[in-house]
Every structure is written in C-alpha cells, then in structure tokens.
C-alpha positions in Angstrom: 1.3 -26.6 -9.2 -0.5 -24.1 -6.9 1.2 -20.4 -6.4 2.1 -19.8 -3.4 3.1 -16.3 -3.6 0.2 -13.9 -1.7 -1.0 -11.2 -3.5 -2.1 -8.1 -1.7 -3.9 -4.9 -3.2 -3.6 -1.5 -1.2 -6.9 0.7 -1.9 -7.4 4.4 -1.7 -9.6 7.0 -3.7 -7.0 8.3 -5.7 -4.3 5.9 -5.2 -1.9 9.0 -4.8 -0.4 8.6 -1.0 -1.3 6.2 1.6 -1.7 3.0 -1.0 1.3 3.9 -2.9 3.2 4.2 0.4 1.9 1.0 1.5 2.4 -0.9 -1.7 6.2 0.5 -2.0 7.2 -0.5 1.6 5.5 -4.3 1.5 7.0 -4.6 -2.4 10.5 -3.4 -0.3 9.9 -5.4 2.3 8.8 -8.3 0.9 11.6 -8.5 -1.8 9.4 -10.8 -4.2 7.8 -12.7 -1.5 4.4 -11.3 -2.0 2.7 -9.7 -4.9 1.8 -6.4 -4.1 -0.3 -3.4 -6.2 -2.1 -0.4 -5.3 -5.6 1.5 -7.1 -8.1 3.7 -6.4 -11.4 4.0 -7.5 -10.8 7.9 -8.3 -6.9 8.0 -9.2 -5.2 11.3 -9.3 -2.8 12.4 -11.8 0.0 11.8 -10.1 1.8 11.0 -6.7 1.5 13.2 -3.7 5.0 15.0 -4.0 5.4 14.8 -0.1 4.6 11.8 0.1 7.5 10.8 -2.9 9.5 12.8 -0.6 9.2 10.8 2.2 9.3 7.6 0.5 13.1 8.8 -0.8 14.0 9.3 2.6 13.6 5.3 3.0 15.6 4.7 -0.4 12.1 4.0 -2.4 11.9 5.6 -5.4 8.4 6.7 -6.3 9.0 8.9 -9.1 7.8 5.9 -11.9 4.9 5.4 -10.3 1.3 6.5 -11.4 -2.0 6.3 -9.6 -3.7 3.4 -11.0 -7.6 2.8 -11.6 -9.4 -0.1 -9.6 -10.3 -2.8 -11.1 -12.8 -6.0 -10.2 -9.9 -7.7 -11.9 -7.3 -6.5 -9.5 -9.5 -7.0 -6.6 -10.2 -10.5 -7.8 -6.5 -11.4 -8.1 -5.9 -10.4 -4.5 -5.4 -12.5 -1.3 -5.9 -9.5 0.5 -7.8 -5.9 0.0 -7.0 -3.5 2.4 -8.8 -0.4 2.2 -6.9 3.0 3.3 -9.3 4.4 5.8 -10.9 6.5 3.0 -14.3 4.9 2.3 -13.5 3.2 -0.7 -15.8 0.6 -1.7 -14.2 -2.5 -3.4 -16.0 -5.6 -4.7 -16.3 -8.3 -2.3 -15.6 -11.7 -3.4 -15.6 -14.8 -1.6 -12.3 -16.0 -0.1 -10.7 -13.2 0.1 -9.3 -11.3 3.2 -10.3 -7.4 3.7 -8.9 -5.2 6.1 -9.5 -1.1 6.6 -6.4 0.5 7.8 -7.6 3.9 9.4 -5.0 6.1 8.7 -4.4 9.9 8.0 -4.9 11.3 4.8 -1.2 12.7 3.4 -3.3 15.0 0.9 -2.4 18.7 1.7 0.3 17.8 4.6 3.6 19.0 4.6 6.6 16.3 4.8 7.1 16.5 8.3 3.7 15.5 8.9 3.6 12.6 6.1 6.4 11.1 7.9 4.1 9.6 10.9 1.9 8.3 8.2 4.8 6.3 6.4 6.2 5.2 9.5 2.4 3.8 10.8 2.4 2.6 7.2 5.5 0.9 7.5 4.8 -1.0 10.9 1.4 -2.3 9.4 3.2 -4.0 6.2 6.0 -5.5 8.2 3.3 -6.9 10.6 1.4 -8.2 7.4 4.5 -9.9 5.5 5.0 -11.4 8.8 1.4 -12.9 8.8 1.8 -14.0 5.3 5.1 -14.9 4.6 6.8 -15.7 8.2 9.4 -13.2 7.4 10.2 -10.5 9.8 11.4 -7.2 8.3 13.0 -4.8 10.6 12.2 -1.7 11.0 14.3 0.9 9.3 15.9 3.7 12.1 14.1 7.4 11.0 
C-alpha cells in the first residue's frame, strides 16, 4: 500500500526560528495528516527565545525542540521542501516540490516584532495544508 501521508520539510540556515515555527504550526494544524520536519545547514545551539515565546502564545510549546542538521535523507523523504528565504541550498531530487518562502528573520527581534512573522507563517502553512490534504485550518485570533 502506498503511503498517502505527505511529508513536508522546512529548511532555514540555523533551524532556530522560521523553520521551527513553520514545522510546529503545520504539525499543530495537520493533527497527523502530514509528516513534518525542519532542519538547517548550520543549526544553532537552541531555539530563538522570542520564537519560543510567541509560539507559546499560540499554545505551541517549543521548549523540547532543538535545531537539527539538514541531511540528504531528510530532503529525499520529503514530498515538499520549503526554504525560508534564507538562501539555504538543498539537494534537488526529481519529483519533489520546492518552495521558497521569503520571510523576515526573527533573529535579534523582539517578541512584538516576531509575532507578525509567526502570523505570516501560520497563514502560509494553513494554505499549504489545504493544498496537500483538503483540510481547512481556521485562523486563530491573535
């Protein structure tokens, strides 16, 4: 039997902000309908504290997450690979869908400055979820 669950990989250099938010939000909205991973080519030591805080405001706990290194296997396993506007290079495999989401980098930004980035990512992952599965995730009021 063919595995019908799509897999999405979010990639950003440090895997400490945008890609972590995107993966957590998609995982939250998909509720098991999509496999989600995130990674970076030069992972940071920890998740950006402002990112952790704005995600907690959305009832998503990133305290146990750690930045992960991008591997060829992760790209190969994904159906959709999304880079986060940070110029990261990914191995290219035939049959994969590649997207580049141009997003502000939350590094060095305050919680107030990171909220609009989270909300932009949330809208994008909800649209992606609809494309991949037909699931319509409702926007959470800010």
